[in-house]
Backbone as CSV, one residue per row, in Angstrom:
resi,resn,N_x,N_y,N_z,CA_x,CA_y,CA_z,C_x,C_y,C_z
1,UNK,-21.241,-2.441,-34.959,-21.027,-2.876,-36.538,-22.703,-3.180,-37.527
2,UNK,-23.503,-2.988,-38.091,-23.937,-3.499,-38.576,-23.547,-5.096,-39.497
3,UNK,-24.069,-5.865,-38.791,-23.445,-7.279,-39.578,-24.917,-7.477,-41.303
4,UNK,-25.424,-6.581,-41.244,-26.278,-6.604,-42.530,-25.316,-5.891,-43.647
5,UNK,-24.255,-5.618,-43.045,-23.411,-4.938,-44.356,-22.005,-5.042,-43.938
6,UNK,-21.481,-5.533,-42.968,-20.219,-6.065,-43.530,-20.562,-7.406,-42.732
7,UNK,-19.163,-8.093,-43.645,-18.713,-9.627,-43.450,-18.647,-9.687,-41.887
8,UNK,-18.988,-9.865,-41.251,-18.463,-10.842,-39.910,-17.118,-11.470,-39.764
9,UNK,-17.347,-12.521,-40.734,-16.197,-13.230,-40.346,-14.785,-12.382,-41.365
10,UNK,-15.512,-11.340,-42.056,-13.784,-10.569,-42.805,-13.200,-9.623,-41.624
11,UNK,-14.286,-9.222,-40.259,-14.037,-7.915,-39.816,-13.263,-8.959,-39.025
12,UNK,-13.200,-9.708,-38.529,-13.078,-11.321,-37.395,-11.318,-11.599,-37.678
13,UNK,-11.442,-11.920,-39.124,-9.941,-11.845,-40.184,-9.499,-11.020,-39.949
14,UNK,-9.529,-9.660,-40.754,-9.149,-8.257,-40.289,-8.797,-7.523,-39.133
15,UNK,-9.103,-7.333,-38.198,-9.501,-7.289,-36.782,-8.216,-8.448,-36.239
16,UNK,-8.374,-9.500,-36.271,-7.956,-10.154,-35.473,-7.811,-9.970,-33.282
17,UNK,-8.687,-9.877,-33.287,-8.849,-10.010,-31.738,-9.161,-11.428,-30.969
18,UNK,-7.832,-11.412,-29.762,-7.183,-12.334,-28.573,-8.644,-12.903,-28.335
19,UNK,-9.860,-12.337,-28.024,-11.174,-12.907,-27.742,-12.403,-12.666,-28.740
20,UNK,-13.488,-13.642,-28.539,-14.732,-12.879,-29.493,-15.718,-13.327,-27.907
21,UNK,-16.251,-12.219,-27.763,-17.456,-12.844,-27.101,-19.092,-12.251,-27.594
22,UNK,-19.030,-13.677,-28.351,-20.743,-13.748,-28.729,-21.814,-13.512,-28.774
23,UNK,-22.802,-12.795,-29.064,-24.531,-13.958,-27.966,-24.597,-15.232,-28.074
24,UNK,-25.353,-15.666,-27.569,-25.701,-16.392,-27.503,-26.559,-17.452,-29.134
25,UNK,-27.665,-16.572,-29.414,-27.615,-16.857,-30.829,-26.447,-16.717,-32.629
26,UNK,-25.640,-15.710,-31.695,-24.632,-16.247,-33.463,-23.511,-16.641,-32.139
27,UNK,-23.401,-17.788,-31.635,-22.151,-18.450,-30.914,-22.048,-19.488,-32.386
28,UNK,-22.811,-20.159,-32.645,-22.415,-21.181,-33.712,-21.709,-20.512,-34.808
29,UNK,-21.949,-19.382,-35.542,-22.177,-18.646,-36.766,-20.717,-18.308,-36.609
30,UNK,-19.969,-18.031,-35.607,-18.912,-17.306,-35.310,-17.709,-18.691,-35.363
31,UNK,-17.027,-18.647,-36.275,-15.428,-19.498,-36.057,-14.796,-19.352,-35.842
32,UNK,-14.456,-18.569,-35.051,-13.234,-17.478,-34.984,-12.716,-18.028,-33.124
33,UNK,-11.325,-18.289,-33.110,-11.201,-19.175,-32.109,-10.462,-17.869,-31.477
34,UNK,-9.951,-17.907,-29.824,-10.853,-18.430,-29.271,-12.718,-16.746,-28.715
35,UNK,-13.170,-17.520,-28.506,-14.449,-17.772,-28.211,-15.631,-18.135,-27.098
36,UNK,-16.145,-16.997,-26.640,-17.203,-17.315,-25.323,-18.018,-17.021,-25.656
37,UNK,-19.222,-17.694,-25.261,-20.262,-16.959,-25.095,-20.432,-15.677,-23.897
38,UNK,-21.375,-14.207,-24.836,-21.611,-13.350,-23.422,-21.742,-13.498,-22.029
39,UNK,-23.291,-14.740,-21.975,-23.730,-14.527,-20.242,-22.365,-15.362,-19.714
40,UNK,-21.816,-16.263,-20.134,-21.096,-17.797,-19.352,-19.648,-17.603,-19.248
41,UNK,-19.147,-16.156,-19.260,-17.386,-15.889,-19.721,-17.081,-17.055,-18.960
42,UNK,-15.986,-17.968,-18.906,-15.005,-18.968,-18.222,-14.559,-18.152,-17.173
43,UNK,-14.257,-18.794,-16.175,-12.982,-18.535,-15.059,-11.644,-17.437,-15.924
44,UNK,-10.968,-18.220,-16.226,-9.881,-17.467,-16.740,-10.289,-16.451,-17.544
45,UNK,-11.155,-16.483,-18.464,-11.061,-14.982,-19.624,-11.827,-14.012,-18.299
46,UNK,-12.278,-14.019,-17.437,-12.968,-13.014,-16.192,-11.820,-12.390,-15.973
47,UNK,-10.159,-11.890,-15.613,-9.538,-11.221,-15.468,-9.549,-10.448,-17.126
48,UNK,-9.528,-11.046,-18.080,-8.998,-10.220,-19.572,-10.094,-9.352,-19.361
49,UNK,-11.141,-9.858,-19.102,-13.064,-8.838,-19.136,-12.451,-7.799,-18.379
50,UNK,-12.215,-7.824,-17.082,-12.265,-7.085,-16.416,-11.476,-5.936,-16.780
51,UNK,-10.014,-6.774,-16.939,-9.030,-4.983,-17.525,-9.108,-4.482,-18.760
52,UNK,-10.142,-5.454,-19.246,-10.916,-4.711,-20.579,-11.571,-3.333,-20.360
53,UNK,-13.065,-4.081,-19.603,-13.593,-3.118,-18.525,-13.491,-1.443,-17.774
54,UNK,-11.857,-2.053,-17.593,-10.812,-1.207,-16.609,-10.572,-0.048,-17.727
55,UNK,-10.000,-0.853,-18.495,-9.701,0.063,-19.795,-9.816,0.575,-20.181
56,UNK,-11.100,0.355,-20.849,-12.285,1.158,-21.824,-12.824,2.143,-20.348
57,UNK,-13.042,2.110,-18.993,-13.491,3.366,-17.921,-13.315,4.149,-18.110
58,UNK,-11.258,3.882,-17.737,-10.151,5.245,-17.799,-9.782,5.635,-18.966
59,UNK,-9.965,5.206,-20.039,-10.273,5.980,-21.395,-11.044,6.548,-21.644
60,UNK,-12.787,6.305,-21.623,-13.285,7.407,-21.330,-13.540,8.805,-20.617
61,UNK,-12.259,8.385,-18.861,-12.968,8.918,-17.888,-11.868,9.921,-18.296
62,UNK,-10.504,9.256,-19.342,-10.202,10.962,-19.551,-10.233,11.797,-20.647
63,UNK,-10.861,11.322,-21.260,-11.414,12.010,-22.656,-12.746,12.825,-22.086
64,UNK,-13.019,12.602,-20.480,-14.544,13.282,-20.367,-13.743,14.510,-19.549
65,UNK,-12.231,14.037,-19.159,-11.908,15.804,-18.501,-11.027,16.027,-19.407
66,UNK,-10.365,15.213,-20.084,-9.579,16.771,-20.642,-10.213,17.107,-22.054
67,UNK,-11.211,16.396,-22.180,-11.407,16.666,-23.953,-12.896,16.774,-23.505
68,UNK,-14.154,17.113,-22.728,-15.318,17.244,-23.181,-15.996,17.260,-24.569
69,UNK,-15.513,18.178,-24.867,-16.782,18.248,-26.468,-16.824,16.591,-27.079
70,UNK,-14.806,16.066,-26.637,-14.532,15.113,-27.579,-15.586,13.881,-27.323
71,UNK,-15.987,13.685,-26.088,-16.714,12.529,-25.202,-17.511,11.703,-26.163
72,UNK,-18.750,12.698,-26.414,-20.076,12.869,-27.340,-19.361,11.536,-28.482
73,UNK,-18.022,12.200,-29.569,-17.922,11.402,-30.358,-16.996,10.880,-29.964
74,UNK,-16.260,10.170,-28.804,-15.340,8.982,-29.285,-16.651,8.172,-29.152
75,UNK,-17.284,8.323,-27.919,-18.311,7.224,-27.098,-19.093,7.259,-28.224
76,UNK,-19.508,8.009,-29.875,-20.769,7.389,-30.547,-19.680,6.220,-31.312
77,UNK,-18.514,6.475,-32.003,-17.482,5.840,-32.185,-17.549,4.652,-31.889
78,UNK,-16.875,4.045,-30.507,-16.946,2.941,-29.821,-17.774,2.452,-30.095
79,UNK,-19.285,3.152,-29.876,-20.488,2.174,-30.336,-20.963,1.170,-31.242
80,UNK,-20.271,2.033,-32.727,-19.800,1.492,-33.523,-19.855,0.130,-34.090
């Protein structure tokens, strides 16, 4: 997402994430809670972050296996 185009506060309000991992430079600007800096996740969040990473890896593995033509499209959509 482009911060200049989208209002980050509105995006967070609309999406309502369970956890925000923010860049250290943006940490003071992000008011949404819970939030953690990207380079120092607290131990209690590590399990959640590992689960998210595992779920993403499984999702993209299944997309690649079941519909390889759609893989690049899904990856681009996810990276936005």
